N, C-alpha and C positions, 0 to 999 in steps of 0.2 A: 504494500500500500504506500502511495507517495506521501511525502511530508505534507503536501498541500491538502490532500484528503484527510489526513490525520488531524491537521490543524482545524479543518472544517468540523470534523466529528467532535473533537474535544471542546471547541467553542459552542457547538450545537448542544452538547450535553450540559455544559455549564449554563447556557441560556434557558434551557428547559427548566432546570432547577430554579433559576432566578424567576422565570415566568410563572412557575407553579404558585408561588406565594403572593403574586401581585393582586389577584382578585380578592384574597382574603385578608391581606395585611392590614388595611384600614379598619376592617371590622373586628379583626382579632385584637388589635390594639385598643379599639373602642370597648371591648369586653373587660379590659383592665381599668376602664374609666378615663381613658385618654381623650382629650379634646381634639378638635380639628387641627389646632396649632401643634399639639404634641404628636399627632399622627404624622403630619408632614415633616416635623423635625426628626422623627424616627427615620424617614427616608433620607433626610439630610445627613444623619449620622453615618449612614452607610457610605454616602458619597464623600463625606469629609475625609474618610480614610483613603479613598481612591485619590482625592486631591493631594493628600500628603505623600502618598507612596507610589503612585503610578509611574512618575518619572524616575525615581530612584530604582524601582523594581525593573523598569525597562532598561535602565543603564546597567543594573546588575546582570541582566540577561546578556548584555553586550560583552560582559567580562567573564562570567562563569558559564554561560550557555543558557539556551531557552528551556531545555528539558528539566534541570533541577529546580529552576524558578517556578515552572508550572506545577511540578509535583508538590512543592511546599505550599503554594498558594491554593491549590485545589483542596488539599488536606484542611487548611484553615477554613475554607468555605463550608466544608462538611461539619466541622466542629461548631461553627457559628450557627448553622441551621439547627443542629441538635440542641444547643443551648436555647435557641429561640423557641423551639417546641416545648421545652421543659420549663420555660420561664414562669415565675410566680409573681412577678412585679414589673412595673414599667421600667425601672433601672436595668433589670435583667434583659428586657427587650432591647434596650439601647446597647448594652454590652455585646449581645449576640449579633446585632446588625453591624456593629463596628468590627467585630472579628471577621465576619463574612465580607465586609467592605475591604478590609486589608487583603484578604485572599483574592477578592475580585479586582484588585488593582493590577491584575496580570494581563490585561488586554493588550497593552503595548508590546509585551513579550510575545503574545500569540500573533499579533499583526507583524511583528518582526520576522516570524517564521516565513510569512508570505514574501517579505522583502528579501529574505535569505535565498529563496528558491525560484524567484521570478526575475526576468529581465525588466528594466525600467519601463519599456513600452507595453509590457503585459501587466504592469502593477495594478492598474485600476480593476482589471478583470479578477485578479487574485484577491484584492481587497473586497470585491463584490462577493466573492465566495464566503468570506467571513461575514459580510453583511447578510448573505442568504442564511447563514447559520443563525444569526440574530432573528431574522424573519421567521424561520421555521421554529426557533425556540419560542417565539411569541405566538405562534399558532398552537403548538402542542402544549406548551407550558400553561398558559392561562386556561386553555380548555380542560386540561387535567386538573388544574387548581379549582376551577369552578365545579367540576364533577366530584373530586375528592372532598371538597369543602362541604358538599351536601351531607357527607357522613359525619364529619367533625372538623372544626377549624384547624386542629393540629395535624390532621391526616396529611394535607398537602406539604406541611413543613417537614415532617419526618420522611416523606417521599423524596423531597428535595435533598435532604441529608444523605439518604441512601444513594441517590443518583450521583451526588458529588463523590461518594466513595467509589462507585463504579467507574467514574471518570478518572479518578486517581489510578485505579488498577489498569485502565485502558492506556493511559499515558505511560505508566511504568513498563508495560509490555510492548507497546507498539511505536511510541514516538522516538525517533532517533534524534541525535543532536544535529541541528541544521546550521548553526553559526559557522560561517566560513565554508559552507559546503558547495556553493556555486562559484564557478570560475568568473573572474571579473570580465565585464563587457569592455570594449575598447574605450567607451566614454568614462567608465569607472576607473580604468587603469590610468587615465590622465589626472585623476584627482590627487591632491596632495595629502599626505598622511596627517592625522590629527593627533593631538595630545591625549593619549589613552588615560592619563592620570586625572584628566578633568572629569570628575564624576558628578559633581553637584548639579542639581537642577538649575539653580540660579546662576552658577558660573557658565553653564552652557547657553543660557538664554540670550545674551548679547550676540554670540556667534550665530546661533540659529536664526535670530531675528534679522540678521544682516543678509540672509539668503533671499532670493527672489520669491515672492508670494508668501513667505513664512509668516510675517506679521499679520496680514489680513486673514490668513488661514487659521492662525491661532486665535485671532479675534472672533472668527466665526465659531470656533470650538467653544469659546466661553459664552458669547451672547446668544447663539442659537440654542445651546443646551440650557441656558438659564430660562429662556422663553418656553422651551419644550418641557422643562421640569415643572413649570407653573401649571401646565396642562396635565402632565403625567401624574402629579401628586394629588390633584383634585378631581380628576375625571370620574373616579368611582363615587366620590362624595356628591359630585354634580349629578350623576345619573341617579343616585339614590334620592337626592332632593327633588328632581323633576319627575321621575317616573315611578318611584316607590313610596316615598313619604305620603301618607294620607290614604294608602290602600288599606282595606279592612283585613290586615294580617297581623299576626303576633310579631314581637320584636325579632324573634329568631327567624320567622318566615320572611320578614322584610330584609334581614341580613342575607339570607340565601338568595332572594330574588335580586338584590343589588349586586351580589357577587356574580350571579349568572349573567346579568345584563352587561356588567363590566367585562366579563370574559368574552362575550360575543363581540364587543367593541374591539378588544385587544386581538382576538383571533382574526378579524378582518384586517387590522393593521398588519399582523404577521403575514397573512396571505399575500397582500399587495406588496409588502416590502420584499418578500421572498421572490416573487415574480420579477420585480424590477432588478433586484441586486443579483439574483441567481441566474436569470435567463436573459435579461435585456441590457444589462449595464455595459457589456462588451460592445454590442451594436450601437448603443446610445453614445458611448465614448468615441467610437470611430466617426460617428456622424456629427456630434456637437463638440467633443472635447471636454475634458474634466472641468475647465474653468467655466464654460458656459453652463454645464450641468449644475455646478454649485449655485450659480445665479438663479437658474430655473427652479431648483429644489427649494431654495429659500422662499421664492415667490409663491410657489404652490402651497407650501405649508402656511404661509401668511394668510392666504385666502381661506384655507381650511379652518384656521383659528377664528377668523371672523364669523364663520358659519356655525361654530359650536353653540354660542349663546343664542343665535337665531333659531337653531334647531330646538333648543330648550324652550324658547318662547312659543314656537309652533306646537311643541309637544309631540313631535314626530320622531320616534326612535329609529325607524327605517332611514330617515334623513341623517341621523347621527351615524348610522353604519356607512352611508355614502360619504360623509365627512371623513370617517376613518380611512376609507379607500383612497380618497384624495390626499389626505395627510401622509399616508404611508408611501404613496407614489412619489411625492416630493422628497420625503426623507430618504427613500431608497435611492433616488438619483444623487442626492447630496453627499451622503456619508462615504461611500467608496471613492467618489471623486475627490473629496477633501482629503481623505487618508492617503490616496495615491499621490496627490500633489505634495503633501507634507513629506512622504517618503522620498519622492524624487528631488526634493529640495535639500535633503540631508545627506551627509557623507555616509558611506556604507557602514563605517565603524560606529556610527551614532544612530543607526536605525531604531534600536530599542529605546534610546533616550528621546529621540525626536517624537516617535509615536507615543511614548510614555508621557511626554510633556503635553502632547495633544490630549491624551486621556486625562491628564491631571487638570488641565484647564476645563475640560468638559465636566469633570467631577466637581470643580469649583462652582460651575453653573448649577450642578445638581445639589450643591450645598446651599447656595444663595436662593435658588428657586423655591425649594420646600420651606426654607426659613421665612420667605415672604408669603408663600401660597396659603398656608393655614389662616394667617391673620386676614389676608385679602378675602378668602372664602367666608370667614365669619362676618365680614362687612357686607358681602353680597356674593351669591353663588356664581355670578357672572364675572365678577371683577378680576379674578386671576387670568381669564382669557383675554380681556381687553388690555390689561397690562402687558400680557405676552404679545399682543398685536403691536403695541408701541415698540417693544424691544426688538421684535422681528423686523419692523420697518427700519430701525437703525442698522440691524444686521444686514438687510438687503443693500444698504448703502455701502457697508464694508465690503460686501461681495463684489461690488463693481470694480474694486481695485485688483482683483485676481486676474492674472493673465495666463494664457496657455504656454507652457514651456516648449521650447523647440528641440530640447535635447535632454539627456539624462541629468542626474544631480549635478548642481553647479560645482565648480572647482572651489576648493577651500582656500 
């Protein structure tokens, strides 16, 4: 089995586990007495660890290899899920999500596997494969979570812990070390060597920001994810507020109904993202180029965010599913294109660090977004989405500065 397929499968299994608990996490935390603000801060605690550790873990994978980093991180994910399912208090929920967040800071290392084994001109297609793993994870994960959650709120959590353990075994048995496995392309041979001792996230930042496209791409990572997190952390609560609250159901039945509708929404997102990133991104890249796809993706997601509160006012859940389709199509075009351009802008020896920095800034958006989302939702169930629209409008302006590269990574 090729490293590309193994990277796909390990990411896929990781994202299924992550997706399983999404439909039930808000309502599971609610059962401990958590407010909307605490529920969204719980999501922020996971992302805080990714912000702090994604770049260092990516850089560590540049030094010691992708395989050992992924093994340790997946083990941490499993432990975090286990503690989450056994939690007896809100502080334990936070500890558990922070442990899983530390393990989940491995995406830069997983993406670096793609950079290790693909030529620059094929990079977006390879990144699309990782994106397809995300999409499939969001199809199967939330669907399983919604189904298992009908039995008991902790059932999906323990299933996620078991899946992470299986992923650990799969990586241990099948994943070879890929760092330095591909011969250099002619363009990469012309690159100057870098200082391998420069490990720190902030030391690398000025050098990385000096590369073409890097500053607007990293700006995109932060502000787009900030806007998306406002939606992501409140969409379940929004669906509950509009389509479940007021129904003649018990509190337990309302929780199950809200989890089920949220799972439907997320499954549609996963299906559309998988189709775009797994089947269409190669052809779209050849036709439009990564830079233009970044701009198109931001614009399409912006429109979808405008439509969410409008669908709530109309009271049409089928319209919400159509919005999910539109949103995922834009996101599916954006993510692999952005990741490909970041990889192509960085020296080969810094792939893990550059992609880790990308994930670190994305995680910062997922810290700030949930921190704002709960308070905004408590003011109005529509407000998180309108604030996200404002942020995405600014993000669209940033995307205009991205240009299509004419060659492989720039010389150092």
